C-alpha positions as CSV (number, residue, x, y, z in Angstrom):
1,X,98.1,79.9,97.2
2,X,101.2,81.6,97.0
3,X,99.7,84.8,95.8
4,X,96.8,84.6,98.8
5,X,99.7,84.1,101.5
6,X,101.3,87.0,99.9
7,X,98.9,89.5,100.2
8,X,97.6,88.4,103.5
9,X,101.2,88.8,104.9
10,X,101.2,92.2,104.0
11,X,98.1,93.2,105.8
12,X,98.6,90.9,108.5
13,X,98.2,93.9,111.0
14,X,95.7,95.9,108.8
15,X,93.6,93.5,106.7
16,X,90.2,94.4,108.3
17,X,90.4,98.4,108.1
18,X,92.4,98.1,104.7
19,X,90.3,95.8,102.3
20,X,86.9,95.1,103.8
21,X,83.3,96.8,103.5
22,X,82.2,99.2,106.1
23,X,80.9,96.4,108.0
24,X,84.1,95.1,108.9
25,X,85.1,95.4,112.6
26,X,87.7,92.5,113.1
27,X,89.5,94.7,115.8
28,X,88.1,97.0,118.6
29,X,89.8,99.8,117.0
30,X,91.0,100.3,113.4
31,X,94.5,99.5,112.9
32,X,96.7,101.7,110.7
33,X,97.6,100.0,107.4
34,X,99.3,100.4,104.3
35,X,98.3,102.4,101.1
36,X,95.1,100.2,100.6
37,X,92.9,102.4,102.7
38,X,93.9,101.9,106.2
39,X,92.6,104.2,108.9
40,X,94.8,105.3,111.9
41,X,91.8,106.5,113.7
42,X,92.4,104.1,116.6
43,X,95.9,103.9,116.9
44,X,96.2,106.4,119.5
45,X,96.9,110.0,118.7
46,X,97.5,112.0,121.9
47,X,94.2,113.9,121.2
48,X,92.6,114.8,124.2
49,X,88.8,115.5,124.7
50,X,85.3,114.0,125.4
51,X,82.2,113.1,123.4
52,X,79.8,115.9,124.6
53,X,75.9,116.5,124.0
54,X,74.8,120.0,122.9
55,X,71.8,121.8,124.0
56,X,68.7,121.2,122.0
57,X,68.9,122.6,118.5
58,X,72.6,122.0,118.1
59,X,74.0,125.4,119.4
60,X,77.7,124.8,120.6
61,X,77.8,124.5,124.3
62,X,79.4,126.9,126.7
63,X,81.7,125.8,129.8
64,X,81.4,122.1,130.7
65,X,79.1,119.4,129.0
66,X,76.7,117.7,131.0
67,X,73.9,115.1,130.6
68,X,70.3,115.7,131.0
69,X,70.9,116.3,134.7
70,X,73.0,119.5,133.8
71,X,76.3,121.0,133.4
72,X,79.4,119.7,134.8
73,X,82.1,122.5,134.2
74,X,85.2,120.5,135.1
75,X,84.3,117.2,133.5
76,X,84.8,118.5,130.0
77,X,82.8,115.7,128.6
78,X,79.4,114.1,128.7
79,X,78.4,112.4,132.0
80,X,75.0,110.3,132.4
81,X,72.4,112.1,134.4
82,X,71.6,108.7,136.0
83,X,72.5,105.1,136.5
84,X,72.9,103.0,133.1
85,X,72.2,100.0,135.0
86,X,74.9,97.8,133.2
87,X,74.2,94.2,133.2
88,X,75.6,91.2,131.4
89,X,73.1,89.8,128.7
90,X,72.6,85.9,129.0
91,X,73.7,85.6,125.3
92,X,77.0,87.4,125.5
93,X,80.6,86.4,126.2
94,X,82.2,87.7,129.3
95,X,83.1,91.3,129.4
96,X,80.0,92.8,127.7
97,X,77.5,94.6,129.3
98,X,74.1,96.2,128.1
99,X,72.6,99.3,129.6
100,X,69.2,98.9,131.1
101,X,68.7,102.7,130.5
102,X,70.3,103.5,127.3
103,X,69.8,107.4,127.7
104,X,72.4,107.1,130.5
105,X,74.7,104.8,128.7
106,X,75.7,107.1,126.0
107,X,75.2,110.7,124.7
108,X,72.9,111.7,122.2
109,X,73.6,112.4,118.8
110,X,73.6,116.4,118.5
111,X,74.4,118.3,115.3
112,X,76.0,121.8,114.5
113,X,76.4,123.8,111.3
114,X,79.8,123.2,109.8
115,X,80.1,127.0,109.4
116,X,80.0,129.6,106.5
117,X,80.6,128.4,103.1
118,X,79.2,125.1,103.7
119,X,75.6,125.2,103.2
120,X,73.5,122.1,104.0
121,X,76.5,120.8,106.2
122,X,76.1,119.3,109.9
123,X,78.9,118.2,112.1
124,X,78.4,115.9,115.0
125,X,79.2,117.8,118.0
126,X,82.3,116.5,119.6
127,X,84.0,118.6,122.2
128,X,87.5,117.4,122.9
129,X,88.6,118.6,126.3
130,X,88.9,115.8,128.9
131,X,89.8,112.3,127.5
132,X,90.8,110.5,124.5
133,X,87.5,109.5,122.6
134,X,87.3,107.9,119.3
135,X,84.6,107.3,116.6
136,X,85.5,104.2,115.1
137,X,82.6,103.1,112.7
138,X,79.3,104.3,111.7
139,X,76.2,102.9,109.8
140,X,73.1,104.7,108.8
141,X,69.6,103.0,108.0
142,X,66.4,104.9,107.2
143,X,62.9,104.0,107.3
144,X,61.0,107.4,106.5
145,X,60.9,109.4,108.5
146,X,63.0,107.8,110.9
147,X,66.9,107.5,110.9
148,X,68.8,104.7,112.6
149,X,72.6,105.3,113.4
150,X,74.8,102.3,114.6
151,X,78.1,103.6,116.0
152,X,81.1,102.2,117.5
153,X,83.4,104.3,119.8
154,X,85.7,104.2,122.7
155,X,87.1,106.4,125.4
156,X,90.1,106.2,127.8
157,X,89.0,106.2,131.4
158,X,90.7,108.1,134.1
159,X,92.4,104.9,135.1
160,X,93.8,104.6,131.7
161,X,91.8,101.6,130.8
162,X,89.8,101.9,127.4
163,X,86.1,101.3,127.1
164,X,84.5,100.3,123.8
165,X,80.9,101.2,123.1
166,X,78.5,100.0,120.6
167,X,75.2,102.0,120.3
168,X,72.0,102.1,118.5
169,X,70.5,105.5,117.8
170,X,66.9,106.3,116.6
171,X,66.6,109.8,115.5
172,X,69.5,110.8,117.6
173,X,68.4,109.1,121.0
174,X,70.3,105.9,122.3
175,X,68.1,103.0,122.1
176,X,70.7,100.2,122.8
177,X,74.0,100.6,124.4
178,X,76.7,98.1,124.9
179,X,80.2,98.5,126.3
180,X,83.0,96.3,127.1
181,X,86.8,96.7,128.1
182,X,89.1,94.3,126.4
183,X,91.5,92.1,128.7
184,X,89.0,92.2,131.6
185,X,87.5,88.8,130.4
186,X,89.8,85.7,130.3
187,X,88.7,84.9,127.0
188,X,89.4,88.1,125.4
189,X,85.6,88.9,124.1
190,X,84.9,91.6,121.5
191,X,81.9,92.7,119.6
192,X,81.4,94.1,116.3
193,X,79.3,97.1,115.2
194,X,75.7,96.2,114.7
195,X,74.4,96.1,111.1
196,X,70.8,97.5,111.2
197,X,67.7,96.1,109.2
198,X,64.2,97.0,109.9
199,X,63.8,93.3,111.1
200,X,67.0,92.8,113.4
201,X,70.7,94.0,114.2
202,X,73.4,91.7,112.8
203,X,76.0,91.4,115.5
204,X,79.0,89.1,116.0
205,X,81.2,88.2,118.9
206,X,84.6,86.8,118.9
207,X,86.5,85.1,122.1
208,X,90.3,85.4,121.3
209,X,93.0,83.7,123.1
210,X,96.7,84.1,122.5
211,X,96.0,86.1,119.2
212,X,93.9,83.4,117.6
213,X,90.1,83.7,117.5
214,X,88.6,80.5,119.3
215,X,84.9,80.9,119.1
216,X,83.1,83.1,116.8
217,X,79.3,83.7,117.5
218,X,76.7,85.5,115.2
219,X,73.5,86.7,116.6
220,X,70.3,88.5,115.2
221,X,69.0,90.7,117.9
222,X,65.9,93.0,118.1
223,X,66.5,96.1,116.0
224,X,66.0,99.0,118.4
225,X,65.9,97.1,121.7
226,X,68.2,94.9,124.0
227,X,65.8,91.9,124.2
228,X,67.1,88.2,123.9
229,X,68.4,87.1,120.5
230,X,65.9,86.5,117.5
231,X,68.6,83.7,116.5
232,X,72.3,82.8,117.1
233,X,74.8,80.5,115.7
234,X,78.8,79.5,115.8
235,X,80.3,80.2,112.9
236,X,83.8,80.3,111.1
237,X,82.9,83.6,109.3
238,X,83.2,85.9,112.4
239,X,83.4,89.2,110.9
240,X,80.1,91.0,109.1
241,X,80.7,92.8,105.8
242,X,76.9,93.4,105.4
243,X,73.4,92.7,106.2
244,X,70.0,92.6,104.9
245,X,66.8,91.4,106.1
246,X,67.5,88.2,104.1
247,X,71.2,87.7,103.9
248,X,74.4,88.2,106.3
249,X,77.7,88.6,104.6
250,X,80.9,88.1,106.4
251,X,84.4,86.6,106.1
252,X,86.6,84.5,108.0
253,X,90.1,85.1,109.5
254,X,91.8,84.5,106.5
255,X,89.7,87.1,104.5
256,X,87.6,84.8,102.5
257,X,83.8,85.4,102.0
258,X,80.9,83.9,103.4
259,X,77.2,84.1,103.0
260,X,74.6,83.3,105.5
261,X,70.8,82.8,104.3
262,X,68.8,84.2,107.1
263,X,65.6,82.7,105.5
264,X,66.8,78.9,105.3
265,X,69.4,79.5,108.1
266,X,72.1,77.8,105.7
267,X,75.5,79.4,105.5
268,X,77.9,79.2,102.3
269,X,81.7,79.8,101.6
270,X,82.0,81.9,98.7
271,X,83.2,80.0,95.6
272,X,85.0,81.5,92.8
273,X,87.5,79.0,91.3
274,X,90.0,79.6,90.4
275,X,90.7,82.5,92.9
276,X,89.7,83.9,96.2
277,X,86.4,85.2,96.9
278,X,86.6,88.6,99.0
279,X,83.9,89.5,101.5
280,X,80.6,90.4,100.0
281,X,78.4,93.4,99.6
282,X,74.8,92.5,100.5
283,X,71.9,94.1,98.9
284,X,68.5,92.3,99.6
285,X,68.7,88.7,98.5
286,X,72.1,88.9,96.5
287,X,75.8,89.3,97.4
288,X,78.1,91.0,95.2
289,X,81.9,90.2,95.8
290,X,85.2,90.7,94.2
291,X,87.5,87.6,93.0
292,X,90.9,88.0,93.2
293,X,93.0,85.6,91.2
294,X,96.3,85.2,89.1
295,X,99.2,82.9,88.4
296,X,101.7,84.7,91.1
297,X,103.0,87.2,88.3
298,X,99.8,88.6,86.8
299,X,96.7,89.3,89.2
300,X,93.3,89.9,88.2
301,X,90.3,91.3,90.1
302,X,86.6,91.1,88.9
303,X,83.2,91.2,90.1
304,X,81.0,88.1,91.0
305,X,77.4,87.5,92.3
306,X,76.0,85.0,94.7
307,X,72.3,84.3,94.5
308,X,70.0,81.4,95.8
309,X,70.2,78.5,96.6
310,X,74.1,78.7,96.3
311,X,75.4,79.7,93.0
312,X,78.1,82.0,92.1
313,X,79.1,83.5,88.7
314,X,80.9,86.1,87.0
315,X,79.3,89.4,86.5
316,X,81.7,92.1,85.6
317,X,84.9,90.5,84.0
318,X,87.6,93.5,83.4
319,X,89.8,93.3,80.3
320,X,93.1,92.4,80.3
321,X,95.4,94.8,82.1
322,X,92.3,96.0,84.3
323,X,91.0,95.4,87.6
324,X,87.5,95.9,89.1
325,X,88.6,98.0,92.2
326,X,84.5,98.2,93.4
327,X,81.3,96.9,92.6
328,X,78.0,97.8,94.3
329,X,74.1,98.3,93.7
330,X,71.2,100.1,94.9
331,X,68.8,97.6,93.1
332,X,68.3,99.7,90.0
333,X,71.8,100.5,88.9
334,X,75.0,98.2,89.0
335,X,77.8,100.6,89.4
336,X,81.5,99.7,89.3
337,X,85.0,101.3,88.9
338,X,87.7,99.9,86.5
339,X,91.4,100.6,87.1
340,X,94.4,99.8,84.9
341,X,96.3,99.1,88.4
342,X,98.8,96.4,88.4
343,X,98.6,95.5,92.0
344,X,95.5,95.4,94.6
345,X,97.8,97.0,96.9
346,X,98.1,100.4,94.7
347,X,96.0,103.6,94.3
348,X,94.7,104.0,90.8
349,X,92.7,106.3,88.8
350,X,90.0,104.5,87.4
351,X,86.7,104.8,85.1
352,X,83.1,104.6,86.3
353,X,81.0,102.1,84.8
354,X,77.0,101.6,85.3
355,X,74.3,99.3,84.0
356,X,70.9,98.6,84.7
357,X,71.2,96.0,87.4
358,X,70.9,92.4,86.4
359,X,71.7,89.0,88.2
360,X,73.5,87.7,84.8
361,X,76.3,89.1,82.9
362,X,74.5,88.4,79.8
363,X,71.9,91.1,80.6
364,X,74.2,93.7,81.6
365,X,74.4,97.1,79.3
366,X,77.7,98.3,80.2
367,X,78.1,102.2,79.9
368,X,81.3,104.2,80.7
369,X,80.2,107.3,82.3
370,X,83.5,109.3,83.2
371,X,86.8,108.9,84.8
372,X,87.5,108.8,88.6
373,X,90.3,110.2,90.9
374,X,92.8,107.7,92.2
375,X,91.1,105.4,94.6
376,X,92.2,102.1,96.7
377,X,90.5,98.8,96.9
378,X,89.0,99.5,100.3
379,X,85.3,99.2,100.3
380,X,84.9,101.3,103.3
381,X,85.7,104.3,101.1
382,X,82.7,103.8,98.7
383,X,78.9,103.7,99.0
384,X,76.0,103.5,96.6
385,X,72.3,104.4,97.5
386,X,69.1,105.7,95.7
387,X,70.9,106.6,92.3
388,X,73.8,108.2,94.0
389,X,77.5,106.9,94.2
390,X,80.2,108.4,97.0
391,X,83.9,107.7,96.8
392,X,87.0,109.0,98.7
393,X,89.9,110.1,96.3
394,X,93.5,108.7,97.7
395,X,95.7,111.0,95.6
396,X,98.9,109.8,94.1
397,X,101.7,109.5,95.0
398,X,101.2,106.5,97.5
399,X,101.3,108.0,101.1
400,X,99.8,111.4,100.0
401,X,96.8,111.8,102.7
402,X,95.0,114.8,101.4
403,X,92.0,112.7,100.7
404,X,88.7,114.0,99.1
405,X,85.0,113.0,98.9
406,X,83.2,112.6,95.6
407,X,79.6,112.3,95.0
408,X,78.2,110.8,91.3
409,X,74.5,111.0,90.3
410,X,74.3,108.1,88.3
411,X,71.3,109.1,86.1
412,X,73.4,111.7,84.4
413,X,77.1,111.2,85.7
414,X,76.8,114.7,87.4
415,X,79.7,114.9,90.0
416,X,80.4,117.0,92.9
417,X,83.8,117.2,94.8
418,X,82.5,117.8,98.4
419,X,84.3,119.9,100.9
420,X,84.3,119.3,104.7
421,X,85.1,121.9,107.4
422,X,88.3,123.0,108.6
423,X,91.3,120.5,108.2
424,X,88.9,117.5,108.4
425,X,89.4,114.6,105.9
426,X,87.2,111.9,104.7
427,X,88.2,108.5,106.1
428,X,84.9,106.4,105.7
429,X,81.6,106.8,103.3
430,X,79.0,105.9,106.0
431,X,75.9,106.5,103.8
432,X,74.6,108.3,100.6
433,X,71.1,108.8,99.1
434,X,69.2,111.4,97.3
435,X,69.3,113.4,100.2
436,X,72.6,113.4,102.1
437,X,76.0,111.8,102.0
438,X,77.5,111.0,105.4
439,X,81.3,110.5,106.1
440,X,83.2,109.9,109.1
441,X,86.0,112.1,109.2
442,X,89.3,113.3,111.2
443,X,92.1,115.5,111.1
444,X,95.4,114.4,109.9
445,X,96.8,113.9,113.5
446,X,93.3,112.4,114.7
447,X,93.1,115.3,117.1
448,X,89.6,115.7,116.0
449,X,87.2,113.0,114.8
450,X,83.5,113.3,114.0
451,X,80.7,112.6,111.8
452,X,79.8,115.0,108.5
453,X,76.5,115.2,107.0
454,X,76.0,117.2,103.6
455,X,72.9,117.7,101.7
456,X,73.2,116.8,98.2
457,X,70.8,119.5,97.0
458,X,73.0,122.4,98.4
459,X,76.3,121.0,96.7
460,X,76.2,123.4,93.9
461,X,75.7,122.8,90.4
462,X,78.7,120.3,90.1
463,X,80.1,119.4,86.9
């Protein structure tokens, strides 16, 4: 208990951004945290600009940026060409509204080439001219040939209020758009970034009073429409950490992991005694999570698995003096990184291990593939998919912010260090598969923030 309280105290203001998977969205803006992977993206940068829509084909705009109704040279940012028709859905807590006409509620996603020397690289077009605009989180889902992007972003209005948006895009076009302004509703309502599956969107809302969560609700919404919820419930676990068609992973305000079985409707706290179960990574019908445990002087971090009906068991137990900083699967391969770190708060170089996927530790065939650069425990900086694994290097010493993107092909451990355009640095691995790696990136002072896509087959020979 003393160990847990100590770690929670360190991350009281930045737990979500620091330690949890990409699905985490505990606050409407990411908080700057310590060295375990915090992202100052939403901390206010003094940057100015707006999010614009480029002409078809992704060519850079000239003059002002307008909606489909035409250019607005003085506005400097995308403007809706018609009335979004904002209205409050019956299921939402106060302050949240949804656009009846999504095409007018948020700009389309338009891409431009990253520039010479970066073949197969696309950058989300985000002109920065008129108002502060922040891309806070993104997810990508694919059902051939369709690409679904769910996005969380905010902007400062001319009245110095901050509007927050959650949007679902299908092949670049907005299909569902929500917005809210924290502080306008007495209960202080907020909403998480949607987690998309072909069956539904997993969404949570929280009502906060005097800094404490008073009501947390979770919803399954139609995957690309703003219709009524398919299901809803009140839950102690209010912060999603991943979603599939069968399971929802989440954590509570203390950072402990939970799993909801969407088939049976049952919800379970993750048990990993002795120790604490961190929020899970969901893959179809199983949940992978890390167990953090120790006696107050010696801390361990290993990998466990949850499976139906409600059973948890060790999967990867690191040897003495080592910690499992990450564990994920694409369904065919289990991949994890072991470090010799002495503290979960530290960055550390590690070793990449793989095994054919199994739901029992006895059936694993562990193979050490190669060394990795220094990383933190932040799950938002790692992602696996379709036989590829991507991570963001956080170089030593602590405080070095020259972060770099790395991609590994799991079949042969081929490695690429992936360049980004200009002064951009990666801060979140959004998606990786056999075709592309997606990252959210911004400049050091957050004056520029965008999404970058790079084709795997144009990264060069690698090593």
